[in-house]
C-alpha positions as CSV (number, residue, x, y, z in Angstrom):
1,M,-6.4,10.9,23.4
2,K,-7.2,12.1,19.7
3,A,-6.3,9.9,16.7
4,R,-3.9,11.7,15.1
5,Y,-3.4,8.8,12.3
6,L,-5.7,6.2,10.7
7,N,-4.8,3.1,12.3
8,Y,-5.9,0.2,9.8
9,N,-6.7,-2.0,12.9
10,Q,-9.6,0.8,13.6
11,V,-11.0,0.3,9.8
12,L,-11.0,-3.8,10.0
13,K,-13.0,-3.2,13.8
14,T,-15.7,-1.4,11.6
15,E,-15.7,-4.4,9.0
16,F,-16.2,-7.4,11.3
17,A,-18.3,-7.8,14.3
18,E,-15.4,-9.6,16.0
19,R,-12.0,-9.5,16.8
20,V,-10.1,-10.3,13.5
21,Q,-6.5,-12.0,13.3
22,K,-4.0,-12.8,10.9
23,I,-3.0,-16.5,10.4
24,S,0.6,-16.4,8.5
25,I,1.1,-19.1,5.5
26,N,4.0,-20.0,4.0
27,A,2.5,-22.0,0.7
28,G,5.8,-22.7,-0.6
29,F,6.1,-19.9,-3.3
30,T,9.1,-18.5,-4.8
31,C,9.9,-15.3,-6.5
32,P,10.5,-14.4,-10.3
33,N,13.3,-12.5,-8.9
34,R,14.6,-15.6,-7.7
35,D,14.1,-18.0,-9.9
36,G,15.7,-16.5,-13.2
37,S,12.7,-15.1,-14.9
38,K,13.3,-11.8,-13.4
39,G,16.6,-12.0,-11.9
40,T,18.4,-14.2,-9.2
41,G,19.1,-13.6,-5.6
42,G,16.0,-11.7,-4.8
43,C,15.5,-8.4,-3.6
44,T,18.8,-6.9,-1.8
45,Y,17.4,-6.3,1.3
46,C,15.4,-9.9,1.5
47,N,16.0,-12.7,3.8
48,N,12.6,-14.3,4.1
49,Q,13.4,-15.7,7.4
50,T,12.5,-12.3,8.9
51,F,8.9,-12.8,9.0
52,S,7.5,-16.6,8.8
53,P,6.3,-17.7,12.3
54,E,7.3,-20.8,13.6
55,Y,4.1,-22.5,12.5
56,C,4.4,-21.1,9.2
57,K,6.5,-23.5,7.5
58,P,6.1,-24.6,3.6
59,S,6.7,-28.6,4.3
60,R,2.9,-28.2,6.1
61,T,0.3,-28.0,4.1
62,V,-2.2,-25.1,3.7
63,S,-4.9,-26.6,6.2
64,Q,-2.1,-27.3,8.8
65,Q,-0.8,-24.2,9.1
66,V,-4.2,-22.5,9.3
67,E,-5.1,-25.1,12.1
68,E,-1.8,-24.6,13.9
69,G,-1.9,-20.8,13.6
70,I,-5.7,-20.6,15.0
71,A,-4.3,-22.9,18.1
72,F,-1.6,-20.6,18.2
73,F,-3.7,-17.5,18.8
74,H,-6.5,-19.0,20.4
75,H,-5.9,-19.4,23.8
76,K,-5.6,-15.3,23.6
77,Y,-8.8,-14.6,22.2
78,A,-11.4,-17.3,22.1
79,A,-14.1,-15.3,20.1
80,Q,-12.5,-14.2,16.9
81,Y,-12.3,-14.3,13.0
82,Y,-9.4,-14.9,11.1
83,L,-7.6,-13.7,7.7
84,A,-5.3,-16.2,6.0
85,Y,-2.0,-14.3,5.3
86,F,-0.1,-15.6,2.3
87,Q,3.2,-13.9,3.1
88,S,6.2,-15.2,2.3
89,Y,7.6,-14.8,-1.2
90,T,5.5,-13.8,-3.9
91,N,2.0,-15.6,-3.4
92,T,0.5,-14.9,-6.6
93,Y,3.5,-16.5,-8.6
94,D,2.0,-19.8,-10.3
95,K,-0.7,-21.1,-12.7
96,I,-4.1,-19.7,-11.7
97,E,-5.3,-23.0,-11.3
98,N,-2.9,-24.0,-8.4
99,L,-3.6,-20.4,-6.8
100,K,-7.4,-21.0,-6.6
101,A,-7.2,-24.3,-5.1
102,I,-4.5,-23.0,-2.4
103,Y,-6.6,-20.1,-1.6
104,E,-9.9,-21.7,-1.5
105,E,-8.4,-24.6,0.9
106,A,-7.7,-21.7,3.5
107,L,-10.9,-19.9,2.9
108,S,-12.7,-23.4,3.4
109,Y,-11.6,-23.6,7.6
110,P,-14.1,-22.4,10.0
111,N,-13.9,-18.7,11.1
112,V,-11.5,-17.7,8.3
113,R,-13.1,-14.8,6.7
114,G,-10.8,-13.8,4.3
115,L,-7.5,-13.7,2.6
116,V,-4.5,-11.4,2.7
117,I,-2.2,-11.6,0.0
118,G,1.4,-10.6,-0.2
119,T,2.9,-10.3,-4.1
120,R,4.7,-8.1,-6.5
121,P,3.0,-5.5,-9.1
122,D,4.0,-7.8,-12.0
123,C,2.7,-11.0,-10.7
124,V,-0.7,-10.1,-11.0
125,S,-3.0,-10.8,-14.4
126,D,-6.3,-9.5,-15.3
127,E,-7.7,-12.8,-14.7
128,L,-6.3,-13.5,-11.2
129,L,-7.6,-10.1,-10.4
130,D,-11.2,-10.8,-11.7
131,Y,-11.2,-13.9,-9.6
132,F,-10.5,-11.9,-6.6
133,A,-13.3,-9.7,-7.5
134,E,-15.5,-12.2,-7.3
135,L,-14.1,-13.6,-3.9
136,A,-14.4,-10.2,-2.6
137,K,-18.3,-10.3,-3.2
138,S,-18.2,-13.1,-0.2
139,Y,-14.8,-12.8,1.4
140,Y,-12.6,-9.6,3.0
141,V,-9.6,-9.7,0.0
142,M,-6.9,-7.6,0.5
143,I,-3.7,-7.4,-2.3
144,E,-0.6,-6.3,-0.3
145,Y,2.4,-5.2,-3.4
146,G,5.6,-4.4,-2.3
147,I,6.6,-1.4,-3.8
148,E,9.1,-0.3,-1.2
149,S,10.4,3.2,-3.4
150,T,8.7,5.6,-5.9
151,C,11.8,6.0,-7.3
152,D,13.1,4.3,-10.2
153,K,16.6,4.4,-9.5
154,T,16.3,2.8,-6.2
155,L,14.3,0.1,-7.4
156,E,16.9,-0.7,-9.7
157,F,19.6,-0.4,-7.2
158,I,17.8,-3.3,-4.8
159,N,17.4,-5.4,-7.7
160,R,13.7,-5.0,-7.0
161,G,12.9,-6.0,-11.2
162,H,10.2,-3.6,-12.0
163,D,9.6,0.2,-11.7
164,F,7.1,2.4,-10.2
165,A,4.9,2.7,-13.3
166,C,4.7,-1.1,-12.8
167,A,3.1,-0.6,-9.4
168,E,0.9,2.2,-10.1
169,H,-0.6,0.1,-12.8
170,A,-1.5,-3.0,-10.5
171,I,-2.6,-0.8,-7.4
172,R,-5.0,1.1,-10.1
173,E,-6.5,-2.1,-11.4
174,T,-6.8,-4.0,-8.3
175,A,-9.0,-0.8,-6.5
176,R,-11.1,-0.8,-9.6
177,R,-12.2,-4.0,-8.9
178,G,-13.4,-3.5,-5.4
179,I,-10.6,-5.2,-4.0
180,N,-9.0,-3.9,-0.8
181,T,-5.3,-2.9,-1.8
182,G,-2.4,-2.1,0.3
183,A,1.5,-1.5,-0.1
184,H,5.0,-1.7,1.5
185,I,7.2,1.4,1.7
186,I,10.9,1.4,3.3
187,L,11.9,4.6,4.5
188,G,16.0,4.8,4.4
189,L,17.1,2.9,1.7
190,P,20.6,4.1,0.4
191,T,21.0,7.4,-1.7
192,E,17.3,8.2,-0.5
193,D,17.5,11.3,1.5
194,K,14.4,13.3,3.2
195,A,13.1,15.1,0.3
196,T,12.6,11.8,-1.6
197,I,11.3,10.2,1.0
198,I,8.6,13.1,1.3
199,S,7.7,12.3,-2.2
200,H,7.0,8.8,-1.7
201,A,4.3,10.3,0.5
202,Q,3.3,12.3,-2.0
203,K,3.2,9.9,-4.9
204,L,1.3,7.3,-2.8
205,S,-1.4,9.5,-1.7
206,K,-2.2,10.2,-5.4
207,L,-2.9,6.3,-5.7
208,P,-6.6,4.2,-4.5
209,L,-4.7,2.5,-1.8
210,T,-6.7,1.2,1.3
211,T,-3.9,0.5,3.5
212,L,0.2,1.2,3.9
213,K,3.0,-0.7,5.7
214,I,5.7,1.7,6.5
215,H,9.0,0.1,7.5
216,Q,12.4,1.4,8.4
217,L,15.2,-0.1,6.6
218,Q,16.9,-2.9,8.5
219,L,20.2,-4.5,7.4
220,V,19.7,-8.4,7.9
221,R,22.3,-11.5,7.6
222,G,22.3,-13.6,4.3
223,T,21.6,-10.6,2.0
224,K,23.8,-8.5,-0.7
225,M,22.8,-5.4,1.0
226,A,24.4,-6.4,4.1
227,H,27.7,-7.0,2.3
228,Q,27.0,-3.7,0.7
229,F,27.1,-2.4,4.0
230,A,30.3,-3.9,4.8
231,E,32.1,-2.7,1.7
232,H,30.4,1.0,1.3
233,P,28.9,2.2,4.8
234,E,28.8,5.8,3.6
235,W,26.1,4.7,0.9
236,F,23.7,4.2,4.3
237,K,22.0,6.6,6.5
238,L,20.9,4.3,9.8
239,Y,18.4,6.4,11.8
240,T,18.4,6.2,15.6
241,A,14.9,5.4,16.7
242,E,14.4,9.0,17.6
243,E,15.3,10.1,14.0
244,Y,13.2,7.7,12.7
245,C,10.5,8.7,14.9
246,D,10.4,12.3,13.4
247,L,11.2,10.9,9.9
248,A,7.9,8.5,10.0
249,I,5.9,11.5,11.0
250,D,7.2,13.7,8.3
251,F,6.1,11.2,6.3
252,I,2.7,10.8,7.1
253,E,2.1,14.4,7.6
254,H,1.9,14.4,3.5
255,L,0.2,11.4,3.6
256,R,-3.5,11.2,2.4
257,P,-5.6,11.1,5.7
258,E,-7.8,8.5,4.2
259,I,-5.0,5.6,3.4
260,G,-4.8,3.4,6.8
261,I,-1.5,2.7,8.4
262,E,-0.9,-0.8,9.5
263,R,2.5,-0.5,10.7
264,F,5.2,2.1,10.9
265,V,8.2,-0.6,11.9
266,S,9.1,-4.1,11.5
267,Q,11.1,-6.4,13.8
268,S,13.8,-9.0,12.5
269,P,14.4,-11.5,14.4
270,K,17.7,-10.3,16.9
271,K,20.0,-13.2,15.3
272,L,19.5,-11.8,11.9
273,L,19.5,-8.4,12.4
274,I,22.6,-5.9,11.9
275,A,21.4,-2.8,12.2
276,P,19.7,-0.7,13.6
277,E,19.3,-2.4,16.9
278,W,17.2,0.2,18.7
279,G,15.7,-2.4,21.5
280,L,12.3,-1.6,20.7
281,K,9.2,-3.7,20.3
282,N,6.6,-3.0,17.9
283,F,4.2,-1.7,20.6
284,E,6.5,0.6,22.7
285,F,7.6,2.2,18.7
286,L,4.1,2.9,17.9
287,A,4.0,4.5,21.7
288,K,7.0,7.0,20.7
289,I,5.0,7.7,17.5
290,E,1.9,8.5,19.7
291,K,3.7,10.4,22.0
292,R,5.9,12.7,19.4
293,L,2.4,13.4,17.1
294,E,1.3,15.0,20.4
295,E,4.5,16.8,20.8
296,R,4.6,18.1,17.6
297,D,0.6,18.6,17.5
298,T,0.7,17.3,14.1
299,W,-1.5,14.4,12.0
300,Q,-1.7,12.3,9.1
301,G,-2.5,14.3,6.0
302,R,-1.5,17.8,7.8
303,L,0.3,19.1,4.6
304,F,-1.3,17.0,2.1
305,S,-3.0,18.7,-0.7
């Protein structure tokens, strides 16, 4: 079957001789949008429990989490490399000497070939980016920025604590130093219609992104957005799996074809998820995307200019 989008897993295969597996690490970071320096309560949609594996607990050291993560995956693939994925909260939000110690502890483990660091665009400095640029000479380094929307009105509504210009600047400064640069975007945030969602693809395509993670909006227990949905359901458009499949394809038709797509959906634990409940695993949804791309005879970047 002809590849109709750039799957970032395929890109990684060109960089590594062996299979690569991410090991999620929770290093006990917080977030400036929670501790009061930018805001309190965090982003309205965020419940960090939705993406922390069982082995990934801040009570364990970084080395323990790497070791347990490798043990978790080793039985599936004996020969493979690992990337230490600092995922929970804002993983550049500390003094630089503390950050270096944490990152280098992960890199010291055998077969760990690099870092993937999830953070906010307002939480990187020139000094830190210069450090990452030095690391990138010897290791694979990816900095993933939560953008979520390119619309400032939406960013304010979801309590992000930064504007899109901040994200643009961080992405350009990261990529300028030769560092792999990723982003997250959420499709279906309150008040955003299809035209706004398409505009996200057009704006992101102008940025030097290596990879993009696309997520559907999920309403999760214990979040401010869950309360908003209970009080104002009219603010939300909850897509069926079929509707979202077409929306995601509409989005990538406008996306620069050189941006690797790492995912189309995320999957919150069932006990935390309020809606939408599609009953599909990520690989099953990916199969729907690929089938629909064939049916529509379209591809990533078809409408990109």
